[in-house]
N, CA, C and O atoms as a printed pandas DataFrame, in Angstrom:
     atom_number atom_name residue_name chain_id  residue_number  x_coord  y_coord  z_coord
0              1         N          MET        A               1   -0.614    8.825   11.193
1              2        CA          MET        A               1    0.333    7.921   10.574
2              3         C          MET        A               1    1.739    8.421   10.847
3              4         O          MET        A               1    1.985    9.626   10.893
4              5         N          GLU        A               2    2.654    7.488   11.025
5              6        CA          GLU        A               2    4.073    7.802   11.166
6              7         C          GLU        A               2    4.799    7.169    9.995
7              8         O          GLU        A               2    4.416    6.096    9.528
8              9         N          LEU        A               3    5.860    7.837    9.513
9             10        CA          LEU        A               3    6.617    7.292    8.402
10            11         C          LEU        A               3    8.042    6.987    8.831
11            12         O          LEU        A               3    8.694    7.815    9.467
12            13         N          SER        A               4    8.514    5.831    8.493
13            14        CA          SER        A               4    9.898    5.389    8.632
14            15         C          SER        A               4    9.944    4.119    7.818
15            16         O          SER        A               4    9.327    4.061    6.755
16            17         N          ASP        A               5   10.659    3.080    8.277
17            18        CA          ASP        A               5   10.548    1.803    7.578
18            19         C          ASP        A               5    9.316    1.052    8.077
19            20         O          ASP        A               5    9.018   -0.051    7.621
20            21         N          LEU        A               6    8.607    1.671    9.022
21            22        CA          LEU        A               6    7.351    1.114    9.529
22            23         C          LEU        A               6    6.231    2.108    9.256
23            24         O          LEU        A               6    6.431    3.320    9.334
24            25         N          LEU        A               7    5.071    1.594    8.941
25            26        CA          LEU        A               7    3.879    2.426    8.807
26            27         C          LEU        A               7    2.967    2.068    9.965
27            28         O          LEU        A               7    2.534    0.923   10.090
28            29         N          THR        A               8    2.672    3.049   10.817
29            30        CA          THR        A               8    1.803    2.823   11.966
30            31         C          THR        A               8    0.519    3.614   11.770
31            32         O          THR        A               8    0.543    4.816   11.506
32            33         N          ILE        A               9   -0.593    2.919   11.903
33            34        CA          ILE        A               9   -1.906    3.551   11.809
34            35         C          ILE        A               9   -2.579    3.367   13.156
35            36         O          ILE        A               9   -2.719    2.245   13.642
36            37         N          ARG        A              10   -2.995    4.480   13.760
37            38        CA          ARG        A              10   -3.668    4.372   15.060
38            39         C          ARG        A              10   -4.865    5.304   15.084
39            40         O          ARG        A              10   -4.917    6.307   14.372
40            41         N          GLY        A              11   -5.807    4.949   15.909
41            42        CA          GLY        A              11   -7.007    5.763   16.014
42            43         C          GLY        A              11   -7.891    5.282   17.142
43            44         O          GLY        A              11   -7.503    4.418   17.929
44            45         N          THR        A              12   -9.068    5.841   17.213
45            46        CA          THR        A              12  -10.050    5.473   18.225
46            47         C          THR        A              12  -11.390    5.268   17.542
47            48         O          THR        A              12  -11.858    6.125   16.793
48            49         N          LYS        A              13  -11.996    4.131   17.809
49            50        CA          LYS        A              13  -13.335    3.856   17.301
50            51         C          LYS        A              13  -14.297    4.119   18.444
51            52         O          LYS        A              13  -14.253    3.457   19.481
52            53         N          GLU        A              14  -15.173    5.105   18.233
53            54        CA          GLU        A              14  -16.113    5.482   19.285
54            55         C          GLU        A              14  -17.428    4.740   19.113
55            56         O          GLU        A              14  -17.866    4.469   17.995
56            57         N          GLN        A              15  -18.040    4.420   20.227
57            58        CA          GLN        A              15  -19.324    3.734   20.198
58            59         C          GLN        A              15  -20.412    4.755   19.897
59            60         O          GLN        A              15  -20.507    5.795   20.549
60            61         N          VAL        A              16  -21.222    4.443   18.910
61            62        CA          VAL        A              16  -22.316    5.322   18.521
62            63         C          VAL        A              16  -23.610    4.668   18.975
63            64         O          VAL        A              16  -23.881    3.509   18.660
64            65         N          ALA        A              17  -24.399    5.422   19.714
65            66        CA          ALA        A              17  -25.671    4.875   20.196
66            67         C          ALA        A              17  -26.644    4.766   19.033
67            68         O          ALA        A              17  -26.914    5.745   18.338
68            69         N          GLU        A              18  -27.168    3.562   18.831
69            70        CA          GLU        A              18  -28.138    3.327   17.767
70            71         C          GLU        A              18  -29.482    2.988   18.391
71            72         O          GLU        A              18  -29.565    2.207   19.339
72            73         N          GLU        A              19  -30.511    3.576   17.852
73            74        CA          GLU        A              19  -31.849    3.237   18.334
74            75         C          GLU        A              19  -32.345    2.039   17.553
75            76         O          GLU        A              19  -32.367    2.045   16.323
76            77         N          LYS        A              20  -32.740    1.017   18.281
77            78        CA          LYS        A              20  -33.252   -0.186   17.639
78            79         C          LYS        A              20  -34.608   -0.515   18.240
79            80         O          LYS        A              20  -34.835   -0.341   19.437
80            81         N          ALA        A              21  -35.492   -0.987   17.398
81            82        CA          ALA        A              21  -36.831   -1.349   17.853
82            83         C          ALA        A              21  -36.813   -2.664   18.624
83            84         O          ALA        A              21  -37.711   -2.937   19.420
84            85         N          GLU        A              22  -35.793   -3.471   18.384
85            86        CA          GLU        A              22  -35.726   -4.768   19.049
86            87         C          GLU        A              22  -34.594   -4.781   20.075
87            88         O          GLU        A              22  -33.702   -3.934   20.040
88            89         N          LYS        A              23  -34.639   -5.719   20.957
89            90        CA          LYS        A              23  -33.630   -5.840   22.002
90            91         C          LYS        A              23  -32.379   -6.519   21.431
91            92         O          LYS        A              23  -32.478   -7.506   20.703
92            93         N          VAL        A              24  -31.213   -5.984   21.767
93            94        CA          VAL        A              24  -29.953   -6.568   21.305
94            95         C          VAL        A              24  -29.462   -7.543   22.361
95            96         O          VAL        A              24  -29.301   -7.175   23.525
96            97         N          HIS        A              25  -29.224   -8.777   21.962
97            98        CA          HIS        A              25  -28.744   -9.791   22.896
98            99         C          HIS        A              25  -27.220   -9.821   22.965
99           100         O          HIS        A              25  -26.640  -10.131   24.005
100          101         N          ARG        A              26  -26.585   -9.495   21.845
101          102        CA          ARG        A              26  -25.126   -9.516   21.835
102          103         C          ARG        A              26  -24.633   -8.475   20.827
103          104         O          ARG        A              26  -25.141   -8.396   19.708
104          105         N          ASP        A              27  -23.660   -7.693   21.225
105          106        CA          ASP        A              27  -23.057   -6.700   20.339
106          107         C          ASP        A              27  -21.583   -7.035   20.257
107          108         O          ASP        A              27  -20.855   -6.854   21.233
108          109         N          GLU        A              28  -21.123   -7.525   19.103
109          110        CA          GLU        A              28  -19.742   -7.996   18.969
110          111         C          GLU        A              28  -18.802   -6.945   18.407
111          112         O          GLU        A              28  -17.651   -7.260   18.103
112          113         N          ARG        A              29  -19.238   -5.755   18.264
113          114        CA          ARG        A              29  -18.353   -4.708   17.759
114          115         C          ARG        A              29  -17.403   -4.268   18.858
115          116         O          ARG        A              29  -17.778   -4.194   20.028
116          117         N          THR        A              30  -16.179   -3.980   18.474
117          118        CA          THR        A              30  -15.202   -3.504   19.456
118          119         C          THR        A              30  -15.035   -1.992   19.312
119          120         O          THR        A              30  -15.101   -1.444   18.212
120          121         N          TYR        A              31  -14.821   -1.352   20.421
121          122        CA          TYR        A              31  -14.660    0.093   20.465
122          123         C          TYR        A              31  -13.406    0.417   21.249
123          124         O          TYR        A              31  -12.904   -0.408   22.012
124          125         N          GLY        A              32  -12.907    1.623   21.056
125          126        CA          GLY        A              32  -11.739    2.077   21.792
126          127         C          GLY        A              32  -10.555    2.322   20.873
127          128         O          GLY        A              32  -10.705    2.456   19.659
128          129         N          ASP        A              33   -9.380    2.380   21.473
129          130        CA          ASP        A              33   -8.151    2.665   20.736
130          131         C          ASP        A              33   -7.689    1.435   19.965
131          132         O          ASP        A              33   -7.888    0.299   20.396
132          133         N          PHE        A              34   -7.064    1.688   18.809
133          134        CA          PHE        A              34   -6.462    0.605   18.038
134          135         C          PHE        A              34   -5.165    1.107   17.423
135          136         O          PHE        A              34   -4.964    2.311   17.262
136          137         N          GLU        A              35   -4.291    0.168   17.084
137          138        CA          GLU        A              35   -3.019    0.498   16.450
138          139         C          GLU        A              35   -2.565   -0.699   15.638
139          140         O          GLU        A              35   -2.605   -1.832   16.118
140          141         N          ARG        A              36   -2.133   -0.453   14.406
141          142        CA          ARG        A              36   -1.581   -1.494   13.548
142          143         C          ARG        A              36   -0.282   -0.967   12.965
143          144         O          ARG        A              36   -0.204    0.186   12.541
144          145         N          THR        A              37    0.740   -1.817   12.945
145          146        CA          THR        A              37    2.036   -1.440   12.394
146          147         C          THR        A              37    2.413   -2.424   11.296
147          148         O          THR        A              37    2.284   -3.638   11.457
148          149         N          PHE        A              38    2.885   -1.876   10.172
149          150        CA          PHE        A              38    3.297   -2.672    9.025
150          151         C          PHE        A              38    4.723   -2.298    8.655
151          152         O          PHE        A              38    5.078   -1.119    8.656
152          153         N          ARG        A              39    5.542   -3.293    8.340
153          154        CA          ARG        A              39    6.905   -3.023    7.866
154          155         C          ARG        A              39    6.823   -2.719    6.373
155          156         O          ARG        A              39    6.222   -3.476    5.612
156          157         N          LEU        A              40    7.429   -1.610    5.959
157          158        CA          LEU        A              40    7.406   -1.211    4.559
158          159         C          LEU        A              40    8.534   -1.885    3.797
159          160         O          LEU        A              40    9.660   -1.980    4.286
160          161         N          SER        A              41    8.228   -2.342    2.622
161          162        CA          SER        A              41    9.235   -2.886    1.721
162          163         C          SER        A              41   10.124   -1.738    1.248
163          164         O          SER        A              41    9.685   -0.588    1.217
164          165         N          THR        A              42   11.347   -2.033    0.887
165          166        CA          THR        A              42   12.238   -0.991    0.370
166          167         C          THR        A              42   11.785   -0.514   -1.002
167          168         O          THR        A              42   12.270    0.506   -1.491
168          169         N          SER        A              43   10.861   -1.236   -1.631
169          170        CA          SER        A              43   10.368   -0.818   -2.945
170          171         C          SER        A              43    9.255    0.230   -2.843
171          172         O          SER        A              43    8.765    0.700   -3.870
172          173         N          ILE        A              44    8.849    0.605   -1.626
173          174        CA          ILE        A              44    7.795    1.610   -1.417
174          175         C          ILE        A              44    8.429    2.989   -1.256
175          176         O          ILE        A              44    9.441    3.138   -0.571
176          177         N          ASP        A              45    7.832    3.993   -1.888
177          178        CA          ASP        A              45    8.281    5.376   -1.726
178          179         C          ASP        A              45    7.510    5.987   -0.555
179          180         O          ASP        A              45    6.346    6.353   -0.721
180          181         N          PRO        A              46    8.132    6.108    0.632
181          182        CA          PRO        A              46    7.406    6.591    1.812
182          183         C          PRO        A              46    6.928    8.038    1.696
183          184         O          PRO        A              46    6.002    8.437    2.401
184          185         N          ASN        A              47    7.544    8.825    0.818
185          186        CA          ASN        A              47    7.144   10.226    0.659
186          187         C          ASN        A              47    5.871   10.384   -0.161
187          188         O          ASN        A              47    5.303   11.475   -0.210
188          189         N          LYS        A              48    5.413    9.311   -0.807
189          190        CA          LYS        A              48    4.224    9.399   -1.655
190          191         C          LYS        A              48    3.047    8.590   -1.115
191          192         O          LYS        A              48    2.058    8.395   -1.821
192          193         N          ILE        A              49    3.142    8.117    0.129
193          194        CA          ILE        A              49    2.037    7.370    0.728
194          195         C          ILE        A              49    0.865    8.316    0.945
195          196         O          ILE        A              49    1.030    9.430    1.443
196          197         N          LYS        A              50   -0.321    7.854    0.563
197          198        CA          LYS        A              50   -1.530    8.665    0.748
198          199         C          LYS        A              50   -2.577    7.823    1.458
199          200         O          LYS        A              50   -2.630    6.604    1.291
200          201         N          ALA        A              51   -3.406    8.487    2.249
201          202        CA          ALA        A              51   -4.490    7.797    2.951
202          203         C          ALA        A              51   -5.761    8.626    2.825
203          204         O          ALA        A              51   -5.735    9.854    2.913
204          205         N          THR        A              52   -6.880    7.922    2.617
205          206        CA          THR        A              52   -8.186    8.567    2.592
206          207         C          THR        A              52   -9.132    7.762    3.466
207          208         O          THR        A              52   -8.989    6.547    3.603
208          209         N          TYR        A              53  -10.094    8.449    4.050
209          210        CA          TYR        A              53  -11.093    7.803    4.893
210          211         C          TYR        A              53  -12.457    8.237    4.395
211          212         O          TYR        A              53  -12.766    9.428    4.373
212          213         N          SER        A              54  -13.278    7.269    3.992
213          214        CA          SER        A              54  -14.598    7.587    3.467
214          215         C          SER        A              54  -15.571    6.471    3.800
215          216         O          SER        A              54  -15.286    5.297    3.564
216          217         N          LEU        A              55  -16.711    6.837    4.346
217          218        CA          LEU        A              55  -17.785    5.892    4.663
218          219         C          LEU        A              55  -17.302    4.728    5.524
219          220         O          LEU        A              55  -17.717    3.585    5.329
220          221         N          GLY        A              56  -16.424    5.030    6.475
221          222        CA          GLY        A              56  -15.955    4.000    7.400
222          223         C          GLY        A              56  -14.825    3.134    6.891
223          224         O          GLY        A              56  -14.443    2.172    7.557
224          225         N          VAL        A              57  -14.272    3.452    5.715
225          226        CA          VAL        A              57  -13.189    2.647    5.146
226          227         C          VAL        A              57  -11.937    3.505    5.009
227          228         O          VAL        A              57  -11.974    4.571    4.395
228          229         N          LEU        A              58  -10.828    3.037    5.582
229          230        CA          LEU        A              58   -9.536    3.694    5.433
230          231         C          LEU        A              58   -8.810    3.034    4.272
231          232         O          LEU        A              58   -8.596    1.822    4.278
232          233         N          THR        A              59   -8.431    3.829    3.277
233          234        CA          THR        A              59   -7.685    3.325    2.126
234          235         C          THR        A              59   -6.298    3.944    2.160
235          236         O          THR        A              59   -6.162    5.167    2.148
236          237         N          VAL        A              60   -5.266    3.106    2.203
237          238        CA          VAL        A              60   -3.878    3.566    2.215
238          239         C          VAL        A              60   -3.243    3.130    0.903
239          240         O          VAL        A              60   -3.259    1.947    0.565
240          241         N          THR        A              61   -2.683    4.089    0.161
241          242        CA          THR        A              61   -2.025    3.806   -1.109
242          243         C          THR        A              61   -0.522    3.876   -0.903
243          244         O          THR        A              61    0.002    4.888   -0.439
244          245         N          LEU        A              62    0.175    2.787   -1.250
245          246        CA          LEU        A              62    1.623    2.682   -1.080
246          247         C          LEU        A              62    2.267    2.564   -2.461
247          248         O          LEU        A              62    2.432    1.453   -2.966
248          249         N          PRO        A              63    2.636    3.690   -3.084
249          250        CA          PRO        A              63    3.212    3.615   -4.426
250          251         C          PRO        A              63    4.644    3.092   -4.405
251          252         O          PRO        A              63    5.398    3.327   -3.461
252          253         N          LYS        A              64    4.996    2.380   -5.467
253          254        CA          LYS        A              64    6.362    1.868   -5.588
254          255         C          LYS        A              64    7.320    3.015   -5.868
255          256         O          LYS        A              64    6.959    4.003   -6.508
256          257         N          ALA        A              65    8.538    2.870   -5.382
257          258        CA          ALA        A              65    9.590    3.840   -5.673
258          259         C          ALA        A              65    9.973    3.693   -7.143
259          260         O          ALA        A              65    9.834    2.613   -7.716
260          261         N          GLU        A              66   10.451    4.768   -7.749
261          262        CA          GLU        A              66   10.834    4.728   -9.161
262          263         C          GLU        A              66   11.873    3.641   -9.429
263          264         O          GLU        A              66   11.828    2.994  -10.475
264          265         N          THR        A              67   12.796    3.434   -8.512
265          266        CA          THR        A              67   13.841    2.427   -8.726
266          267         C          THR        A              67   13.298    1.013   -8.661
267          268         O          THR        A              67   13.957    0.084   -9.129
268          269         N          ALA        A              68   12.109    0.820   -8.092
269          270        CA          ALA        A              68   11.537   -0.520   -7.963
270          271         C          ALA        A              68   10.600   -0.865   -9.111
271          272         O          ALA        A              68   10.217   -2.024   -9.264
272          273         N          LYS        A              69   10.223    0.123   -9.921
273          274        CA          LYS        A              69    9.293   -0.135  -11.017
274          275         C          LYS        A              69   10.019   -0.821  -12.170
275          276         O          LYS        A              69   11.199   -0.563  -12.409
276          277         N          PRO        A              70    9.316   -1.691  -12.879
277          278        CA          PRO        A              70    9.919   -2.322  -14.057
278          279         C          PRO        A              70   10.238   -1.258  -15.104
279          280         O          PRO        A              70    9.492   -0.293  -15.268
280          281         N          HIS        A              71   11.323   -1.438  -15.791
281          282        CA          HIS        A              71   11.745   -0.502  -16.831
282          283         C          HIS        A              71   11.837   -1.241  -18.153
283          284         O          HIS        A              71   12.057   -2.452  -18.187
284          285         N          LEU        A              72   11.668   -0.507  -19.235
285          286        CA          LEU        A              72   11.912   -1.081  -20.547
286          287         C          LEU        A              72   13.350   -0.777  -20.917
287          288         O          LEU        A              72   13.799    0.364  -20.809
288          289         N          ALA        A              73   14.068   -1.793  -21.352
289          290        CA          ALA        A              73   15.463   -1.613  -21.726
290          291         C          ALA        A              73   15.693   -2.275  -23.074
291          292         O          ALA        A              73   15.137   -3.339  -23.347
292          293         N          LEU        A              74   16.487   -1.669  -23.898
293          294        CA          LEU        A              74   16.826   -2.240  -25.185
294          295         C          LEU        A              74   18.120   -3.018  -25.005
295          296         O          LEU        A              74   19.164   -2.435  -24.713
296          297         N          LEU        A              75   18.055   -4.320  -25.176
297          298        CA          LEU        A              75   19.208   -5.184  -24.939
298          299         C          LEU        A              75   19.883   -5.501  -26.267
299          300         O          LEU        A              75   19.764   -6.619  -26.769
300          301         N          ARG        A              76   20.578   -4.548  -26.832
301          302        CA          ARG        A              76   21.214   -4.733  -28.134
302          303         C          ARG        A              76   22.461   -5.597  -28.036
303          304         O          ARG        A              76   22.667   -6.471  -28.879
304          305         N          ALA        A              77   23.286   -5.379  -27.045
305          306        CA          ALA        A              77   24.557   -6.097  -26.957
306          307         C          ALA        A              77   24.348   -7.582  -26.686
307          308         O          ALA        A              77   25.188   -8.396  -27.071
308          309         N          ALA        A              78   23.259   -7.951  -26.038
309          310        CA          ALA        A              78   23.037   -9.340  -25.666
310          311         C          ALA        A              78   22.452  -10.170  -26.803
311          312         O          ALA        A              78   22.430  -11.398  -26.717
312          313         N          LEU        A              79   21.979   -9.525  -27.866
313          314        CA          LEU        A              79   21.354  -10.257  -28.963
314          315         C          LEU        A              79   22.387  -10.627  -30.021
315          316         O          LEU        A              79   23.206   -9.791  -30.401
316          317         N          PRO        A              80   22.359  -11.868  -30.500
317          318        CA          PRO        A              80   23.297  -12.265  -31.550
318          319         C          PRO        A              80   22.952  -11.574  -32.866
319          320         O          PRO        A              80   21.816  -11.141  -33.055
320          321         N          PRO        A              81   23.923  -11.466  -33.780
321          322        CA          PRO        A              81   23.666  -10.827  -35.076
322          323         C          PRO        A              81   22.524  -11.530  -35.806
323          324         O          PRO        A              81   22.412  -12.755  -35.761
324          325         N          GLY        A              82   21.686  -10.757  -36.473
325          326        CA          GLY        A              82   20.583  -11.313  -37.238
326          327         C          GLY        A              82   19.286  -11.431  -36.460
327          328         O          GLY        A              82   18.228  -11.633  -37.057
328          329         N          VAL        A              83   19.343  -11.311  -35.144
329          330        CA          VAL        A              83   18.127  -11.386  -34.333
330          331         C          VAL        A              83   17.521   -9.988  -34.281
331          332         O          VAL        A              83   18.222   -9.022  -33.978
332          333         N          PRO        A              84   16.213   -9.867  -34.576
333          334        CA          PRO        A              84   15.588   -8.536  -34.545
334          335         C          PRO        A              84   15.707   -7.892  -33.163
335          336         O          PRO        A              84   15.621   -8.555  -32.130
336          337         N          ARG        A              85   15.903   -6.600  -33.188
337          338        CA          ARG        A              85   15.987   -5.852  -31.932
338          339         C          ARG        A              85   14.594   -5.745  -31.328
339          340         O          ARG        A              85   13.616   -5.574  -32.055
340          341         N          ALA        A              86   14.494   -5.844  -30.002
341          342        CA          ALA        A              86   13.195   -5.765  -29.333
342          343         C          ALA        A              86   13.372   -5.169  -27.955
343          344         O          ALA        A              86   14.442   -5.264  -27.353
344          345         N          SER        A              87   12.329   -4.563  -27.469
345          346        CA          SER        A              87   12.336   -4.071  -26.098
346          347         C          SER        A              87   11.933   -5.209  -25.179
347          348         O          SER        A              87   11.033   -5.988  -25.494
348          349         N          VAL        A              88   12.598   -5.299  -24.056
349          350        CA          VAL        A              88   12.341   -6.363  -23.099
350          351         C          VAL        A              88   12.034   -5.724  -21.761
351          352         O          VAL        A              88   12.741   -4.811  -21.334
352          353         N          GLU        A              89   10.981   -6.193  -21.088
353          354        CA          GLU        A              89   10.651   -5.666  -19.768
354          355         C          GLU        A              89   11.537   -6.345  -18.744
355          356         O          GLU        A              89   11.595   -7.573  -18.675
356          357         N          VAL        A              90   12.226   -5.541  -17.949
357          358        CA          VAL        A              90   13.160   -6.053  -16.960
358          359         C          VAL        A              90   12.716   -5.566  -15.593
359          360         O          VAL        A              90   12.407   -4.386  -15.429
360          361         N          CYS        A              91   12.680   -6.454  -14.609
361          362        CA          CYS        A              91   12.319   -6.056  -13.250
362          363         C          CYS        A              91   13.563   -5.639  -12.491
363          364         O          CYS        A              91   14.682   -6.025  -12.831
364          365         N          GLY        A              92   13.351   -4.861  -11.480
365          366        CA          GLY        A              92   14.457   -4.473  -10.614
366          367         C          GLY        A              92   15.032   -3.141  -11.034
367          368         O          GLY        A              92   14.400   -2.358  -11.742
368          369         N          MET        A              93   16.240   -2.907  -10.580
369          370        CA          MET        A              93   16.885   -1.633  -10.859
370          371         C          MET        A              93   17.561   -1.721  -12.218
371          372         O          MET        A              93   18.391   -2.599  -12.452
372          373         N          CYS        A              94   17.207   -0.819  -13.100
373          374        CA          CYS        A              94   17.689   -0.847  -14.477
374          375         C          CYS        A              94   18.161    0.552  -14.824
375          376         O          CYS        A              94   17.409    1.514  -14.671
376          377         N          THR        A              95   19.380    0.677  -15.283
377          378        CA          THR        A              95   19.875    2.014  -15.640
378          379         C          THR        A              95   20.145    2.109  -17.110
379          380         O          THR        A              95   20.567    3.160  -17.594
């Protein structure tokens, strides 16, 4: 894997000889080199990307950056007098 604003995954799928009791008329599996490139959103933290490979499945985890996660903010100034104070979930960058 390479990290930048692009995530590139490349590898080689090797053909494994399987013994079969019956004759195979068509084998549609592809073998050889492969490469896939994905553009990363700015909301992804590239330093925390993790990948695992198990039982033929590649799992890539792309965690959101802290600045992209929803934050709870107390909006006291925006509430008129007499309205109970409440926490409101706000998306985006919240300081």
